[in-house]
C-alpha positions in Angstrom: 50.4 140.3 112.6 54.0 141.3 112.5 54.3 140.5 116.2 53.6 136.8 115.7 55.9 136.3 112.3 59.1 136.6 114.3 58.3 134.3 117.1 57.0 131.8 114.4 60.2 132.1 112.3 62.3 131.4 115.6 60.1 128.5 116.5 60.6 127.0 113.1 64.4 127.3 113.2 64.6 125.8 116.6 62.2 122.9 115.5 64.4 122.4 112.5 67.6 122.1 114.8 65.7 119.7 117.2 64.6 117.6 114.3 68.0 117.1 113.1 69.6 116.6 116.5 67.2 114.0 117.4 67.8 112.0 114.3 71.5 111.7 114.9 73.0 108.3 116.5 74.6 109.3 119.8 77.2 106.6 119.2 78.4 108.2 116.1 80.1 111.1 117.9 82.6 112.4 115.2 86.1 112.3 116.6 88.5 115.2 115.6 91.4 112.6 116.1 90.3 110.2 113.3 93.0 110.8 110.5 95.4 112.3 112.9 98.4 111.0 114.7 97.5 109.0 117.8 98.6 111.1 120.9 102.1 110.0 122.0 102.3 108.6 125.7 104.4 106.7 128.0 102.7 104.8 130.8 103.6 102.1 133.2 102.4 98.8 132.6 99.5 97.6 134.8 101.0 94.2 135.6 104.8 95.5 135.9 104.6 99.2 137.0 108.2 99.2 137.0 108.0 98.8 133.0 106.8 101.6 130.5 105.0 101.2 127.3 104.8 103.6 124.6 103.0 104.5 121.4 106.3 104.3 119.9 106.6 100.8 120.7 103.9 100.2 118.0 105.2 102.1 115.0 104.8 99.7 112.0 102.0 97.8 113.5 98.2 97.9 113.1 96.7 97.6 116.6 93.5 98.0 118.7 93.8 100.4 121.8 90.9 99.6 124.2 90.2 102.1 127.1 88.4 100.2 129.8 88.0 100.3 133.7 87.1 97.9 136.3 84.2 100.0 137.6 82.9 100.4 133.8 79.5 98.2 133.4 79.6 98.6 129.9 83.1 97.1 129.6 81.6 94.0 130.9 79.6 93.3 128.0 82.3 94.1 125.4 84.9 91.8 127.3 83.7 88.4 125.5 84.0 90.0 122.3 87.7 91.2 123.0 88.5 87.7 124.6 87.2 86.1 121.2 89.2 88.6 119.1 92.1 88.0 121.2 91.8 84.0 120.6 91.6 84.7 116.9 95.0 86.5 116.9 93.9 88.9 114.1 95.2 92.0 115.7 97.0 92.9 118.9 95.0 94.4 121.5 96.4 96.9 124.2 94.4 98.3 126.8 94.5 101.2 128.9 93.0 100.9 132.5 91.3 104.3 132.9 91.0 106.3 136.1 91.2 103.1 138.1 93.2 101.5 141.0 95.9 99.3 139.5 94.8 96.6 142.0 91.2 96.9 141.0 92.0 96.6 137.1 94.3 93.5 137.8 91.6 91.8 139.8 89.1 92.4 137.2 91.3 90.8 134.5 92.2 87.8 136.7 88.4 87.1 137.2 87.4 87.6 133.6 90.5 86.7 131.6 93.0 89.1 129.8 92.5 89.7 126.1 95.2 92.3 126.1 98.9 91.9 124.9 99.8 94.5 127.4 97.7 96.9 129.6 99.0 100.3 130.9 97.5 102.4 133.7 96.2 105.8 133.3 95.3 106.4 137.0 95.0 110.3 136.5 93.2 110.0 133.2 95.7 112.2 131.4 96.2 110.3 128.5 92.4 109.7 128.3 91.9 113.5 128.0 94.6 113.4 125.1 92.6 110.6 123.4 89.2 112.5 123.6 87.9 109.7 125.9 84.1 110.6 126.4 83.7 107.5 128.7 84.8 104.0 128.8 84.9 101.9 127.0 86.4 103.4 123.8 88.4 101.6 121.2 90.5 102.9 118.7 92.2 101.3 115.3 95.5 102.9 114.7 97.7 102.1 111.7 101.1 101.4 111.0 102.1 105.0 111.0 100.2 105.7 114.3 97.5 107.3 112.8 93.9 106.9 114.5 91.7 105.3 111.5 88.6 104.5 113.6 87.2 105.6 117.0 84.4 103.1 118.5 82.6 104.8 121.4 80.9 102.3 123.6 81.4 98.5 123.8 82.6 96.7 120.8 79.9 94.4 119.6 80.0 91.5 117.3 78.1 93.4 114.6 80.7 96.6 114.7 83.6 94.3 115.1 82.6 92.3 111.8 81.1 95.0 109.8 83.6 97.9 110.6 86.6 97.2 112.6 87.8 93.8 111.1 87.3 95.1 107.7 89.4 98.2 108.3 92.1 96.0 110.1 92.6 93.7 107.0 92.6 96.7 104.7 95.2 98.4 107.0 97.4 95.4 107.4 97.5 94.8 103.6 99.0 98.4 103.0 
């Protein structure tokens, strides 16, 4: 009888872990960066590589930082949402073309429209690593002090924009 009890206990523990794990939303991966200073970087601008952009340029502003790439199929689905947000002029959107050839990123924006105030090129993906990018697209809400307040993994949708991102932006801009 005892030889069955230990395997049964191990099985029950494993089943409990699986039950909890399968009930989690994969888009709700907690980011260790939320609530911490956004990693500082200086990168070349996509459209003018001789010019640099730095996170220091954004101190005192609430902004969105969207990581995308021309090879990213999910980026296509969020692009219309970002274009509409850009037209509304509620918050500046800065983009980072991630692990991409600059000419491919430029062509992608030319053909679809450019919702960004400015786009930087992270060709090697080093800044993406600092930001904990799991895959593109990912979007960060960064406050006036340069602290990441929210991370959207996956495409920005009209629902998460209206329910989470825009209310947070309004709150942060009022501070």
